[in-house]
Phi, psi and omega in degrees: 000133167304149175242159180287131192232008175118168178257103192289156179303339182298336183294312180293320179298315178306316178284335175297316178281335174293324186297339178258348190220044189283081174212159187294326175301309185294325187292314184291323174287345171240022189288333177301320186289320183297320185300306190284325192249348175243292185301312184288316185290325173300320184287321173299320175298307185295322182291327174286340176269350191298316180300330184265333190228359182087171183299144174235165182245128170267125183302153174296131177293341178286141178269149179265109189255015193288333176241024179248140179288331175283120178257024178290127193279354190227148174281146181272014175211152174248115180253156171216151191220113180265103184277136173260326173212171177308126179070003180233142180155195175257136189240145173220144179212144181249137177203181173304339180273352179111217180268143183229129176233139188214173173186164182137205183231131182245358177271154180197076177280170181303324177291325177300311182306314175294322169292324171299305181302321182295325180289319187292317182300313189302130185308310189292303182290326180294320178292334178295300186307316184297318178295325176298308184304321181292323180280337178285316178297321172295341174275358171117355181286146168270136172275125197224182184120159184292127176236157168273157180279344177228168177296131184302157178304144174089004175230137177305140176287344178264018181306144177303333183235047182297326181285326174295318179301335179292336185290144165264327177221169185206118186212175180211148178202156180227133175262117189259353185060239185235067182297157182301330176282354185300325186269005178251171173288346170300343175305325185297312176291333182291306185292327178297319179301325181280326173293329170298332174286334179263000178303305183303320175293320179294319182283330172292317181292320177305317184289315200252348177224352181281156183303000000 
């Protein structure tokens, strides 16, 4: 079986060109580049990370354009997700901007939001999440997710975790561009190290906010 040897620069170049040529003819003419430089190395990477983070799904490259004014047929980034629970897990993405690594929970049904806010409000679980978010931010990740502009109804506007209560979803991500190690086998340990930094957030969200 093949082993992961890195993500080649051709993967980043592929998406830079796709942004200017987002049509079926160009895609078919360059599909071999997508297969060899994007899909194959990403598949090998995820296979080697599976024991540590669980199985991952590579998203389809095609856009769903049925209800979109933008009829560009292909996504300008390739993402993959290792789910711990539905909508919650570890994320990696390649695009013209390079490598992005993230993790957290992006789904937010009313029931999930209620569970999340109750856990944020509770002193033990809420303070644990506050410490996790602070550590993730200190490691260089941007704290993301859909948020309200104000503290939700039913909670004190001066709540000690007011900013967390505003979240409807909660995740973190870091854009790494095209570091020297990306095209080498070291990419596996570098990506794994950043996913490990996100593990406390993913595990908290899996326990308190996932379906």
